[in-house]
mmCIF file of the N, C-alpha and C atoms, coordinates in Angstrom:
data_MODEL
# 
_entry.id   MODEL 
# 
loop_
_atom_site.group_PDB 
_atom_site.id 
_atom_site.type_symbol 
_atom_site.label_atom_id 
_atom_site.label_alt_id 
_atom_site.label_comp_id 
_atom_site.label_asym_id 
_atom_site.label_entity_id 
_atom_site.label_seq_id 
_atom_site.pdbx_PDB_ins_code 
_atom_site.Cartn_x 
_atom_site.Cartn_y 
_atom_site.Cartn_z 
_atom_site.occupancy 
_atom_site.B_iso_or_equiv 
_atom_site.pdbx_formal_charge 
_atom_site.auth_seq_id 
_atom_site.auth_comp_id 
_atom_site.auth_asym_id 
_atom_site.auth_atom_id 
_atom_site.pdbx_PDB_model_num 
ATOM 1   N N  . MET A 1 1  ? -13.329 14.525 28.581 1.00 0.00 ? 1  MET A N  1 
ATOM 2   C CA . MET A 1 1  ? -13.247 13.940 27.259 1.00 0.00 ? 1  MET A CA 1 
ATOM 3   C C  . MET A 1 1  ? -14.425 14.446 26.417 1.00 0.00 ? 1  MET A C  1 
ATOM 4   N N  . LYS A 1 2  ? -14.141 14.816 25.172 1.00 0.00 ? 2  LYS A N  1 
ATOM 5   C CA . LYS A 1 2  ? -15.180 15.322 24.278 1.00 0.00 ? 2  LYS A CA 1 
ATOM 6   C C  . LYS A 1 2  ? -16.093 14.176 23.840 1.00 0.00 ? 2  LYS A C  1 
ATOM 7   N N  . PRO A 1 3  ? -17.354 14.490 23.520 1.00 0.00 ? 3  PRO A N  1 
ATOM 8   C CA . PRO A 1 3  ? -18.262 13.448 23.044 1.00 0.00 ? 3  PRO A CA 1 
ATOM 9   C C  . PRO A 1 3  ? -17.818 12.931 21.675 1.00 0.00 ? 3  PRO A C  1 
ATOM 10  N N  . PHE A 1 4  ? -18.247 11.733 21.365 1.00 0.00 ? 4  PHE A N  1 
ATOM 11  C CA . PHE A 1 4  ? -17.916 11.130 20.079 1.00 0.00 ? 4  PHE A CA 1 
ATOM 12  C C  . PHE A 1 4  ? -18.717 11.793 18.966 1.00 0.00 ? 4  PHE A C  1 
ATOM 13  N N  . ASP A 1 5  ? -18.102 11.847 17.786 1.00 0.00 ? 5  ASP A N  1 
ATOM 14  C CA . ASP A 1 5  ? -18.729 12.401 16.597 1.00 0.00 ? 5  ASP A CA 1 
ATOM 15  C C  . ASP A 1 5  ? -18.153 11.615 15.431 1.00 0.00 ? 5  ASP A C  1 
ATOM 16  N N  . ASN A 1 6  ? -18.995 11.051 14.589 1.00 0.00 ? 6  ASN A N  1 
ATOM 17  C CA . ASN A 1 6  ? -18.520 10.182 13.512 1.00 0.00 ? 6  ASN A CA 1 
ATOM 18  C C  . ASN A 1 6  ? -17.601 10.865 12.513 1.00 0.00 ? 6  ASN A C  1 
ATOM 19  N N  . VAL A 1 7  ? -17.638 12.187 12.435 1.00 0.00 ? 7  VAL A N  1 
ATOM 20  C CA . VAL A 1 7  ? -16.782 12.905 11.496 1.00 0.00 ? 7  VAL A CA 1 
ATOM 21  C C  . VAL A 1 7  ? -15.493 13.367 12.160 1.00 0.00 ? 7  VAL A C  1 
ATOM 22  N N  . THR A 1 8  ? -15.589 14.038 13.288 1.00 0.00 ? 8  THR A N  1 
ATOM 23  C CA . THR A 1 8  ? -14.403 14.650 13.892 1.00 0.00 ? 8  THR A CA 1 
ATOM 24  C C  . THR A 1 8  ? -13.805 13.865 15.047 1.00 0.00 ? 8  THR A C  1 
ATOM 25  N N  . LYS A 1 9  ? -14.546 12.966 15.637 1.00 0.00 ? 9  LYS A N  1 
ATOM 26  C CA . LYS A 1 9  ? -14.050 12.228 16.798 1.00 0.00 ? 9  LYS A CA 1 
ATOM 27  C C  . LYS A 1 9  ? -14.730 10.860 16.893 1.00 0.00 ? 9  LYS A C  1 
ATOM 28  N N  . PRO A 1 10 ? -14.512 9.983  15.890 1.00 0.00 ? 10 PRO A N  1 
ATOM 29  C CA . PRO A 1 10 ? -15.178 8.685  15.915 1.00 0.00 ? 10 PRO A CA 1 
ATOM 30  C C  . PRO A 1 10 ? -14.698 7.824  17.091 1.00 0.00 ? 10 PRO A C  1 
ATOM 31  N N  . LYS A 1 11 ? -15.618 7.102  17.664 1.00 0.00 ? 11 LYS A N  1 
ATOM 32  C CA . LYS A 1 11 ? -15.328 6.283  18.845 1.00 0.00 ? 11 LYS A CA 1 
ATOM 33  C C  . LYS A 1 11 ? -14.223 5.262  18.576 1.00 0.00 ? 11 LYS A C  1 
ATOM 34  N N  . HIS A 1 12 ? -14.208 4.659  17.381 1.00 0.00 ? 12 HIS A N  1 
ATOM 35  C CA . HIS A 1 12 ? -13.233 3.605  17.094 1.00 0.00 ? 12 HIS A CA 1 
ATOM 36  C C  . HIS A 1 12 ? -11.812 4.149  16.903 1.00 0.00 ? 12 HIS A C  1 
ATOM 37  N N  . TYR A 1 13 ? -11.618 5.476  16.931 1.00 0.00 ? 13 TYR A N  1 
ATOM 38  C CA . TYR A 1 13 ? -10.280 6.065  16.855 1.00 0.00 ? 13 TYR A CA 1 
ATOM 39  C C  . TYR A 1 13 ? -9.863  6.723  18.162 1.00 0.00 ? 13 TYR A C  1 
ATOM 40  N N  . GLN A 1 14 ? -10.659 6.529  19.199 1.00 0.00 ? 14 GLN A N  1 
ATOM 41  C CA . GLN A 1 14 ? -10.364 7.151  20.489 1.00 0.00 ? 14 GLN A CA 1 
ATOM 42  C C  . GLN A 1 14 ? -10.240 6.066  21.550 1.00 0.00 ? 14 GLN A C  1 
ATOM 43  N N  . GLY A 1 15 ? -9.158  6.125  22.321 1.00 0.00 ? 15 GLY A N  1 
ATOM 44  C CA . GLY A 1 15 ? -8.921  5.143  23.369 1.00 0.00 ? 15 GLY A CA 1 
ATOM 45  C C  . GLY A 1 15 ? -9.732  5.402  24.624 1.00 0.00 ? 15 GLY A C  1 
ATOM 46  N N  . LYS A 1 16 ? -9.589  4.513  25.556 1.00 0.00 ? 16 LYS A N  1 
ATOM 47  C CA . LYS A 1 16 ? -10.334 4.544  26.819 1.00 0.00 ? 16 LYS A CA 1 
ATOM 48  C C  . LYS A 1 16 ? -10.193 5.872  27.563 1.00 0.00 ? 16 LYS A C  1 
ATOM 49  N N  . TYR A 1 17 ? -8.998  6.470  27.511 1.00 0.00 ? 17 TYR A N  1 
ATOM 50  C CA . TYR A 1 17 ? -8.741  7.709  28.246 1.00 0.00 ? 17 TYR A CA 1 
ATOM 51  C C  . TYR A 1 17 ? -8.696  8.939  27.347 1.00 0.00 ? 17 TYR A C  1 
ATOM 52  N N  . GLY A 1 18 ? -9.233  8.818  26.128 1.00 0.00 ? 18 GLY A N  1 
ATOM 53  C CA . GLY A 1 18 ? -9.348  9.963  25.241 1.00 0.00 ? 18 GLY A CA 1 
ATOM 54  C C  . GLY A 1 18 ? -8.225  10.134 24.232 1.00 0.00 ? 18 GLY A C  1 
ATOM 55  N N  . LEU A 1 19 ? -7.162  9.345  24.339 1.00 0.00 ? 19 LEU A N  1 
ATOM 56  C CA . LEU A 1 19 ? -6.065  9.442  23.380 1.00 0.00 ? 19 LEU A CA 1 
ATOM 57  C C  . LEU A 1 19 ? -6.556  8.959  22.018 1.00 0.00 ? 19 LEU A C  1 
ATOM 58  N N  . GLU A 1 20 ? -6.238  9.729  20.981 1.00 0.00 ? 20 GLU A N  1 
ATOM 59  C CA . GLU A 1 20 ? -6.683  9.376  19.640 1.00 0.00 ? 20 GLU A CA 1 
ATOM 60  C C  . GLU A 1 20 ? -5.547  8.789  18.814 1.00 0.00 ? 20 GLU A C  1 
ATOM 61  N N  . VAL A 1 21 ? -5.927  7.999  17.818 1.00 0.00 ? 21 VAL A N  1 
ATOM 62  C CA . VAL A 1 21 ? -4.951  7.370  16.929 1.00 0.00 ? 21 VAL A CA 1 
ATOM 63  C C  . VAL A 1 21 ? -4.007  8.411  16.340 1.00 0.00 ? 21 VAL A C  1 
ATOM 64  N N  . ILE A 1 22 ? -4.531  9.534  15.896 1.00 0.00 ? 22 ILE A N  1 
ATOM 65  C CA . ILE A 1 22 ? -3.703  10.563 15.265 1.00 0.00 ? 22 ILE A CA 1 
ATOM 66  C C  . ILE A 1 22 ? -2.629  11.066 16.221 1.00 0.00 ? 22 ILE A C  1 
ATOM 67  N N  . ASP A 1 23 ? -2.945  11.138 17.514 1.00 0.00 ? 23 ASP A N  1 
ATOM 68  C CA . ASP A 1 23 ? -1.959  11.578 18.506 1.00 0.00 ? 23 ASP A CA 1 
ATOM 69  C C  . ASP A 1 23 ? -0.830  10.564 18.651 1.00 0.00 ? 23 ASP A C  1 
ATOM 70  N N  . VAL A 1 24 ? -1.171  9.287  18.626 1.00 0.00 ? 24 VAL A N  1 
ATOM 71  C CA . VAL A 1 24 ? -0.158  8.231  18.709 1.00 0.00 ? 24 VAL A CA 1 
ATOM 72  C C  . VAL A 1 24 ? 0.753   8.306  17.490 1.00 0.00 ? 24 VAL A C  1 
ATOM 73  N N  . VAL A 1 25 ? 0.159   8.410  16.314 1.00 0.00 ? 25 VAL A N  1 
ATOM 74  C CA . VAL A 1 25 ? 0.942   8.455  15.077 1.00 0.00 ? 25 VAL A CA 1 
ATOM 75  C C  . VAL A 1 25 ? 1.859   9.674  15.062 1.00 0.00 ? 25 VAL A C  1 
ATOM 76  N N  . ARG A 1 26 ? 1.338   10.826 15.409 1.00 0.00 ? 26 ARG A N  1 
ATOM 77  C CA . ARG A 1 26 ? 2.169   12.044 15.424 1.00 0.00 ? 26 ARG A CA 1 
ATOM 78  C C  . ARG A 1 26 ? 3.349   11.898 16.379 1.00 0.00 ? 26 ARG A C  1 
ATOM 79  N N  . ASN A 1 27 ? 3.139   11.195 17.476 1.00 0.00 ? 27 ASN A N  1 
ATOM 80  C CA . ASN A 1 27 ? 4.185   10.998 18.471 1.00 0.00 ? 27 ASN A CA 1 
ATOM 81  C C  . ASN A 1 27 ? 5.288   10.066 17.990 1.00 0.00 ? 27 ASN A C  1 
ATOM 82  N N  . PHE A 1 28 ? 4.944   9.081  17.163 1.00 0.00 ? 28 PHE A N  1 
ATOM 83  C CA . PHE A 1 28 ? 5.889   8.029  16.821 1.00 0.00 ? 28 PHE A CA 1 
ATOM 84  C C  . PHE A 1 28 ? 6.305   7.963  15.359 1.00 0.00 ? 28 PHE A C  1 
ATOM 85  N N  . ILE A 1 29 ? 5.793   8.815  14.493 1.00 0.00 ? 29 ILE A N  1 
ATOM 86  C CA . ILE A 1 29 ? 6.068   8.691  13.062 1.00 0.00 ? 29 ILE A CA 1 
ATOM 87  C C  . ILE A 1 29 ? 7.529   8.976  12.708 1.00 0.00 ? 29 ILE A C  1 
ATOM 88  N N  . GLY A 1 30 ? 8.210   9.740  13.538 1.00 0.00 ? 30 GLY A N  1 
ATOM 89  C CA . GLY A 1 30 ? 9.633   9.988  13.316 1.00 0.00 ? 30 GLY A CA 1 
ATOM 90  C C  . GLY A 1 30 ? 9.916   10.657 11.991 1.00 0.00 ? 30 GLY A C  1 
ATOM 91  N N  . ASN A 1 31 ? 10.868  10.107 11.238 1.00 0.00 ? 31 ASN A N  1 
ATOM 92  C CA . ASN A 1 31 ? 11.302  10.693 9.963  1.00 0.00 ? 31 ASN A CA 1 
ATOM 93  C C  . ASN A 1 31 ? 10.623  10.080 8.743  1.00 0.00 ? 31 ASN A C  1 
ATOM 94  N N  . LEU A 1 32 ? 9.612   9.264  8.936  1.00 0.00 ? 32 LEU A N  1 
ATOM 95  C CA . LEU A 1 32 ? 8.946   8.642  7.794  1.00 0.00 ? 32 LEU A CA 1 
ATOM 96  C C  . LEU A 1 32 ? 8.211   9.697  6.976  1.00 0.00 ? 32 LEU A C  1 
ATOM 97  N N  . ARG A 1 33 ? 8.283   9.558  5.666  1.00 0.00 ? 33 ARG A N  1 
ATOM 98  C CA . ARG A 1 33 ? 7.617   10.490 4.754  1.00 0.00 ? 33 ARG A CA 1 
ATOM 99  C C  . ARG A 1 33 ? 6.935   9.702  3.636  1.00 0.00 ? 33 ARG A C  1 
ATOM 100 N N  . GLY A 1 34 ? 6.035   10.351 2.951  1.00 0.00 ? 34 GLY A N  1 
ATOM 101 C CA . GLY A 1 34 ? 5.387   9.760  1.784  1.00 0.00 ? 34 GLY A CA 1 
ATOM 102 C C  . GLY A 1 34 ? 4.670   8.458  2.088  1.00 0.00 ? 34 GLY A C  1 
ATOM 103 N N  . MET A 1 35 ? 4.874   7.464  1.238  1.00 0.00 ? 35 MET A N  1 
ATOM 104 C CA . MET A 1 35 ? 4.183   6.189  1.384  1.00 0.00 ? 35 MET A CA 1 
ATOM 105 C C  . MET A 1 35 ? 4.585   5.467  2.661  1.00 0.00 ? 35 MET A C  1 
ATOM 106 N N  . GLN A 1 36 ? 5.837   5.612  3.097  1.00 0.00 ? 36 GLN A N  1 
ATOM 107 C CA . GLN A 1 36 ? 6.239   4.975  4.353  1.00 0.00 ? 36 GLN A CA 1 
ATOM 108 C C  . GLN A 1 36 ? 5.403   5.517  5.507  1.00 0.00 ? 36 GLN A C  1 
ATOM 109 N N  . ALA A 1 37 ? 5.174   6.810  5.528  1.00 0.00 ? 37 ALA A N  1 
ATOM 110 C CA . ALA A 1 37 ? 4.340   7.418  6.570  1.00 0.00 ? 37 ALA A CA 1 
ATOM 111 C C  . ALA A 1 37 ? 2.904   6.906  6.467  1.00 0.00 ? 37 ALA A C  1 
ATOM 112 N N  . ALA A 1 38 ? 2.402   6.768  5.251  1.00 0.00 ? 38 ALA A N  1 
ATOM 113 C CA . ALA A 1 38 ? 1.035   6.268  5.052  1.00 0.00 ? 38 ALA A CA 1 
ATOM 114 C C  . ALA A 1 38 ? 0.905   4.831  5.542  1.00 0.00 ? 38 ALA A C  1 
ATOM 115 N N  . TYR A 1 39 ? 1.874   3.987  5.192  1.00 0.00 ? 39 TYR A N  1 
ATOM 116 C CA . TYR A 1 39 ? 1.839   2.594  5.646  1.00 0.00 ? 39 TYR A CA 1 
ATOM 117 C C  . TYR A 1 39 ? 1.904   2.518  7.167  1.00 0.00 ? 39 TYR A C  1 
ATOM 118 N N  . PHE A 1 40 ? 2.767   3.322  7.776  1.00 0.00 ? 40 PHE A N  1 
ATOM 119 C CA . PHE A 1 40 ? 2.895   3.349  9.234  1.00 0.00 ? 40 PHE A CA 1 
ATOM 120 C C  . PHE A 1 40 ? 1.576   3.780  9.871  1.00 0.00 ? 40 PHE A C  1 
ATOM 121 N N  . PHE A 1 41 ? 1.018   4.879  9.375  1.00 0.00 ? 41 PHE A N  1 
ATOM 122 C CA . PHE A 1 41 ? -0.247  5.386  9.908  1.00 0.00 ? 41 PHE A CA 1 
ATOM 123 C C  . PHE A 1 41 ? -1.334  4.323  9.831  1.00 0.00 ? 41 PHE A C  1 
ATOM 124 N N  . ASN A 1 42 ? -1.478  3.714  8.664  1.00 0.00 ? 42 ASN A N  1 
ATOM 125 C CA . ASN A 1 42 ? -2.529  2.713  8.490  1.00 0.00 ? 42 ASN A CA 1 
ATOM 126 C C  . ASN A 1 42 ? -2.320  1.504  9.390  1.00 0.00 ? 42 ASN A C  1 
ATOM 127 N N  . THR A 1 43 ? -1.080  1.057  9.528  1.00 0.00 ? 43 THR A N  1 
ATOM 128 C CA . THR A 1 43 ? -0.789  -0.078 10.407 1.00 0.00 ? 43 THR A CA 1 
ATOM 129 C C  . THR A 1 43 ? -1.237  0.220  11.829 1.00 0.00 ? 43 THR A C  1 
ATOM 130 N N  . VAL A 1 44 ? -0.826  1.359  12.350 1.00 0.00 ? 44 VAL A N  1 
ATOM 131 C CA . VAL A 1 44 ? -1.187  1.749  13.719 1.00 0.00 ? 44 VAL A CA 1 
ATOM 132 C C  . VAL A 1 44 ? -2.700  1.911  13.846 1.00 0.00 ? 44 VAL A C  1 
ATOM 133 N N  . LYS A 1 45 ? -3.302  2.585  12.883 1.00 0.00 ? 45 LYS A N  1 
ATOM 134 C CA . LYS A 1 45 ? -4.752  2.834  12.899 1.00 0.00 ? 45 LYS A CA 1 
ATOM 135 C C  . LYS A 1 45 ? -5.534  1.527  12.985 1.00 0.00 ? 45 LYS A C  1 
ATOM 136 N N  . TYR A 1 46 ? -5.207  0.583  12.117 1.00 0.00 ? 46 TYR A N  1 
ATOM 137 C CA . TYR A 1 46 ? -5.957  -0.673 12.093 1.00 0.00 ? 46 TYR A CA 1 
ATOM 138 C C  . TYR A 1 46 ? -5.748  -1.493 13.361 1.00 0.00 ? 46 TYR A C  1 
ATOM 139 N N  . ILE A 1 47 ? -4.538  -1.495 13.890 1.00 0.00 ? 47 ILE A N  1 
ATOM 140 C CA . ILE A 1 47 ? -4.283  -2.238 15.126 1.00 0.00 ? 47 ILE A CA 1 
ATOM 141 C C  . ILE A 1 47 ? -5.055  -1.629 16.295 1.00 0.00 ? 47 ILE A C  1 
ATOM 142 N N  . LEU A 1 48 ? -5.055  -0.313 16.389 1.00 0.00 ? 48 LEU A N  1 
ATOM 143 C CA . LEU A 1 48 ? -5.703  0.331  17.527 1.00 0.00 ? 48 LEU A CA 1 
ATOM 144 C C  . LEU A 1 48 ? -7.231  0.277  17.477 1.00 0.00 ? 48 LEU A C  1 
ATOM 145 N N  . ARG A 1 49 ? -7.809  0.170  16.300 1.00 0.00 ? 49 ARG A N  1 
ATOM 146 C CA . ARG A 1 49 ? -9.273  0.194  16.218 1.00 0.00 ? 49 ARG A CA 1 
ATOM 147 C C  . ARG A 1 49 ? -9.917  -1.178 16.066 1.00 0.00 ? 49 ARG A C  1 
ATOM 148 N N  . PHE A 1 50 ? -9.138  -2.237 15.857 1.00 0.00 ? 50 PHE A N  1 
ATOM 149 C CA . PHE A 1 50 ? -9.722  -3.521 15.473 1.00 0.00 ? 50 PHE A CA 1 
ATOM 150 C C  . PHE A 1 50 ? -10.783 -4.038 16.450 1.00 0.00 ? 50 PHE A C  1 
ATOM 151 N N  . GLN A 1 51 ? -10.627 -3.766 17.731 1.00 0.00 ? 51 GLN A N  1 
ATOM 152 C CA . GLN A 1 51 ? -11.591 -4.277 18.720 1.00 0.00 ? 51 GLN A CA 1 
ATOM 153 C C  . GLN A 1 51 ? -12.949 -3.586 18.628 1.00 0.00 ? 51 GLN A C  1 
ATOM 154 N N  . TRP A 1 52 ? -12.985 -2.374 18.070 1.00 0.00 ? 52 TRP A N  1 
ATOM 155 C CA . TRP A 1 52 ? -14.220 -1.597 18.035 1.00 0.00 ? 52 TRP A CA 1 
ATOM 156 C C  . TRP A 1 52 ? -14.813 -1.443 16.645 1.00 0.00 ? 52 TRP A C  1 
ATOM 157 N N  . LYS A 1 53 ? -14.098 -1.906 15.620 1.00 0.00 ? 53 LYS A N  1 
ATOM 158 C CA . LYS A 1 53 ? -14.648 -1.692 14.285 1.00 0.00 ? 53 LYS A CA 1 
ATOM 159 C C  . LYS A 1 53 ? -14.766 -3.006 13.515 1.00 0.00 ? 53 LYS A C  1 
ATOM 160 N N  . ASN A 1 54 ? -13.697 -3.496 12.903 1.00 0.00 ? 54 ASN A N  1 
ATOM 161 C CA . ASN A 1 54 ? -13.814 -4.628 11.982 1.00 0.00 ? 54 ASN A CA 1 
ATOM 162 C C  . ASN A 1 54 ? -13.081 -5.896 12.405 1.00 0.00 ? 54 ASN A C  1 
ATOM 163 N N  . GLY A 1 55 ? -12.651 -5.986 13.648 1.00 0.00 ? 55 GLY A N  1 
ATOM 164 C CA . GLY A 1 55 ? -12.046 -7.214 14.155 1.00 0.00 ? 55 GLY A CA 1 
ATOM 165 C C  . GLY A 1 55 ? -10.860 -7.705 13.340 1.00 0.00 ? 55 GLY A C  1 
ATOM 166 N N  . VAL A 1 56 ? -10.884 -8.993 13.024 1.00 0.00 ? 56 VAL A N  1 
ATOM 167 C CA . VAL A 1 56 ? -9.775  -9.639 12.321 1.00 0.00 ? 56 VAL A CA 1 
ATOM 168 C C  . VAL A 1 56 ? -9.501  -8.976 10.973 1.00 0.00 ? 56 VAL A C  1 
ATOM 169 N N  . GLU A 1 57 ? -10.528 -8.490 10.320 1.00 0.00 ? 57 GLU A N  1 
ATOM 170 C CA . GLU A 1 57 ? -10.332 -7.803 9.033  1.00 0.00 ? 57 GLU A CA 1 
ATOM 171 C C  . GLU A 1 57 ? -9.368  -6.627 9.187  1.00 0.00 ? 57 GLU A C  1 
ATOM 172 N N  . ASP A 1 58 ? -9.526  -5.857 10.253 1.00 0.00 ? 58 ASP A N  1 
ATOM 173 C CA . ASP A 1 58 ? -8.614  -4.736 10.492 1.00 0.00 ? 58 ASP A CA 1 
ATOM 174 C C  . ASP A 1 58 ? -7.199  -5.225 10.780 1.00 0.00 ? 58 ASP A C  1 
ATOM 175 N N  . LEU A 1 59 ? -7.065  -6.334 11.487 1.00 0.00 ? 59 LEU A N  1 
ATOM 176 C CA . LEU A 1 59 ? -5.724  -6.876 11.745 1.00 0.00 ? 59 LEU A CA 1 
ATOM 177 C C  . LEU A 1 59 ? -5.059  -7.325 10.448 1.00 0.00 ? 59 LEU A C  1 
ATOM 178 N N  . LYS A 1 60 ? -5.836  -7.873 9.545  1.00 0.00 ? 60 LYS A N  1 
ATOM 179 C CA . LYS A 1 60 ? -5.289  -8.268 8.239  1.00 0.00 ? 60 LYS A CA 1 
ATOM 180 C C  . LYS A 1 60 ? -4.871  -7.040 7.433  1.00 0.00 ? 60 LYS A C  1 
ATOM 181 N N  . LYS A 1 61 ? -5.653  -5.966 7.531  1.00 0.00 ? 61 LYS A N  1 
ATOM 182 C CA . LYS A 1 61 ? -5.281  -4.719 6.860  1.00 0.00 ? 61 LYS A CA 1 
ATOM 183 C C  . LYS A 1 61 ? -3.987  -4.168 7.455  1.00 0.00 ? 61 LYS A C  1 
ATOM 184 N N  . ALA A 1 62 ? -3.860  -4.248 8.775  1.00 0.00 ? 62 ALA A N  1 
ATOM 185 C CA . ALA A 1 62 ? -2.630  -3.799 9.436  1.00 0.00 ? 62 ALA A CA 1 
ATOM 186 C C  . ALA A 1 62 ? -1.447  -4.629 8.959  1.00 0.00 ? 62 ALA A C  1 
ATOM 187 N N  . GLN A 1 63 ? -1.642  -5.925 8.881  1.00 0.00 ? 63 GLN A N  1 
ATOM 188 C CA . GLN A 1 63 ? -0.587  -6.831 8.427  1.00 0.00 ? 63 GLN A CA 1 
ATOM 189 C C  . GLN A 1 63 ? -0.150  -6.485 7.003  1.00 0.00 ? 63 GLN A C  1 
ATOM 190 N N  . GLN A 1 64 ? -1.114  -6.205 6.132  1.00 0.00 ? 64 GLN A N  1 
ATOM 191 C CA . GLN A 1 64 ? -0.807  -5.844 4.744  1.00 0.00 ? 64 GLN A CA 1 
ATOM 192 C C  . GLN A 1 64 ? -0.003  -4.550 4.686  1.00 0.00 ? 64 GLN A C  1 
ATOM 193 N N  . ASN A 1 65 ? -0.429  -3.538 5.428  1.00 0.00 ? 65 ASN A N  1 
ATOM 194 C CA . ASN A 1 65 ? 0.278   -2.259 5.432  1.00 0.00 ? 65 ASN A CA 1 
ATOM 195 C C  . ASN A 1 65 ? 1.665   -2.388 6.038  1.00 0.00 ? 65 ASN A C  1 
ATOM 196 N N  . LEU A 1 66 ? 1.806   -3.192 7.078  1.00 0.00 ? 66 LEU A N  1 
ATOM 197 C CA . LEU A 1 66 ? 3.123   -3.419 7.668  1.00 0.00 ? 66 LEU A CA 1 
ATOM 198 C C  . LEU A 1 66 ? 4.033   -4.112 6.664  1.00 0.00 ? 66 LEU A C  1 
ATOM 199 N N  . GLY A 1 67 ? 3.494   -5.060 5.922  1.00 0.00 ? 67 GLY A N  1 
ATOM 200 C CA . GLY A 1 67 ? 4.269   -5.728 4.876  1.00 0.00 ? 67 GLY A CA 1 
ATOM 201 C C  . GLY A 1 67 ? 4.768   -4.746 3.830  1.00 0.00 ? 67 GLY A C  1 
ATOM 202 N N  . TRP A 1 68 ? 3.892   -3.841 3.407  1.00 0.00 ? 68 TRP A N  1 
ATOM 203 C CA . TRP A 1 68 ? 4.296   -2.829 2.425  1.00 0.00 ? 68 TRP A CA 1 
ATOM 204 C C  . TRP A 1 68 ? 5.372   -1.907 2.990  1.00 0.00 ? 68 TRP A C  1 
ATOM 205 N N  . LEU A 1 69 ? 5.241   -1.545 4.259  1.00 0.00 ? 69 LEU A N  1 
ATOM 206 C CA . LEU A 1 69 ? 6.245   -0.687 4.894  1.00 0.00 ? 69 LEU A CA 1 
ATOM 207 C C  . LEU A 1 69 ? 7.595   -1.391 4.927  1.00 0.00 ? 69 LEU A C  1 
ATOM 208 N N  . ILE A 1 70 ? 7.595   -2.649 5.313  1.00 0.00 ? 70 ILE A N  1 
ATOM 209 C CA . ILE A 1 70 ? 8.843   -3.418 5.365  1.00 0.00 ? 70 ILE A CA 1 
ATOM 210 C C  . ILE A 1 70 ? 9.461   -3.518 3.977  1.00 0.00 ? 70 ILE A C  1 
ATOM 211 N N  . GLU A 1 71 ? 8.654   -3.844 2.973  1.00 0.00 ? 71 GLU A N  1 
ATOM 212 C CA . GLU A 1 71 ? 9.160   -3.932 1.595  1.00 0.00 ? 71 GLU A CA 1 
ATOM 213 C C  . GLU A 1 71 ? 9.789   -2.616 1.156  1.00 0.00 ? 71 GLU A C  1 
ATOM 214 N N  . ASP A 1 72 ? 9.114   -1.522 1.419  1.00 0.00 ? 72 ASP A N  1 
ATOM 215 C CA . ASP A 1 72 ? 9.612   -0.208 1.014  1.00 0.00 ? 72 ASP A CA 1 
ATOM 216 C C  . ASP A 1 72 ? 10.933  0.111  1.710  1.00 0.00 ? 72 ASP A C  1 
ATOM 217 N N  . LEU A 1 73 ? 11.000  -0.160 3.005  1.00 0.00 ? 73 LEU A N  1 
ATOM 218 C CA . LEU A 1 73 ? 12.238  0.101  3.754  1.00 0.00 ? 73 LEU A CA 1 
ATOM 219 C C  . LEU A 1 73 ? 13.381  -0.778 3.258  1.00 0.00 ? 73 LEU A C  1 
ATOM 220 N N  . GLU A 1 74 ? 13.084  -2.044 2.970  1.00 0.00 ? 74 GLU A N  1 
ATOM 221 C CA . GLU A 1 74 ? 14.117  -2.948 2.454  1.00 0.00 ? 74 GLU A CA 1 
ATOM 222 C C  . GLU A 1 74 ? 14.612  -2.499 1.084  1.00 0.00 ? 74 GLU A C  1 
ATOM 223 N N  . GLU A 1 75 ? 13.698  -2.053 0.222  1.00 0.00 ? 75 GLU A N  1 
ATOM 224 C CA . GLU A 1 75 ? 14.097  -1.556 -1.099 1.00 0.00 ? 75 GLU A CA 1 
ATOM 225 C C  . GLU A 1 75 ? 15.010  -0.347 -0.976 1.00 0.00 ? 75 GLU A C  1 
ATOM 226 N N  . LYS A 1 76 ? 14.687  0.550  -0.065 1.00 0.00 ? 76 LYS A N  1 
ATOM 227 C CA . LYS A 1 76 ? 15.519  1.745  0.139  1.00 0.00 ? 76 LYS A CA 1 
ATOM 228 C C  . LYS A 1 76 ? 16.906  1.350  0.641  1.00 0.00 ? 76 LYS A C  1 
ATOM 229 N N  . CYS A 1 77 ? 16.973  0.355  1.525  1.00 0.00 ? 77 CYS A N  1 
ATOM 230 C CA . CYS A 1 77 ? 18.269  -0.114 2.042  1.00 0.00 ? 77 CYS A CA 1 
ATOM 231 C C  . CYS A 1 77 ? 19.096  -0.748 0.931  1.00 0.00 ? 77 CYS A C  1 
ATOM 232 N N  . GLU A 1 78 ? 18.444  -1.517 0.053  1.00 0.00 ? 78 GLU A N  1 
ATOM 233 C CA . GLU A 1 78 ? 19.146  -2.166 -1.050 1.00 0.00 ? 78 GLU A CA 1 
ATOM 234 C C  . GLU A 1 78 ? 19.718  -1.135 -2.017 1.00 0.00 ? 78 GLU A C  1 
ATOM 235 N N  . LYS A 1 79 ? 18.997  -0.050 -2.245 1.00 0.00 ? 79 LYS A N  1 
ATOM 236 C CA . LYS A 1 79 ? 19.469  0.995  -3.154 1.00 0.00 ? 79 LYS A CA 1 
ATOM 237 C C  . LYS A 1 79 ? 20.687  1.716  -2.597 1.00 0.00 ? 79 LYS A C  1 
ATOM 238 N N  . LYS A 1 80 ? 20.794  1.776  -1.259 1.00 0.00 ? 80 LYS A N  1 
ATOM 239 C CA . LYS A 1 80 ? 21.945  2.430  -0.630 1.00 0.00 ? 80 LYS A CA 1 
ATOM 240 C C  . LYS A 1 80 ? 23.201  1.575  -0.739 1.00 0.00 ? 80 LYS A C  1 
ATOM 241 N N  . ASP A 1 81 ? 23.017  0.256  -0.776 1.00 0.00 ? 81 ASP A N  1 
ATOM 242 C CA . ASP A 1 81 ? 24.178  -0.662 -0.819 1.00 0.00 ? 81 ASP A CA 1 
ATOM 243 C C  . ASP A 1 81 ? 24.868  -0.693 -2.143 1.00 0.00 ? 81 ASP A C  1 
# 
C-alpha cells in the first residue's frame, strides 16, 4: 500500500486494505451522468470517510446528496410519463 499524501492519497479516502473511494465509485457509477453522477459520488464519498474525517456532519452531507439524487431521478421519471 502506498503512503498517505494529503493531495494524491488522503488517508480519509483510503480504506483499511488500500481501496480508495474513487475506485468504489468507478466500479458502481453505472450509467449516471452529470449531476446524478456528482450526487452519487458525493454520497459514497461522505459515507466512506465519515469515521475518519467529519463524523455525523459527513453523514448529513451524504444524506443531502442522496436526497438530491433521488429528487433528480424522480423528476426524470415523471418527465418520461
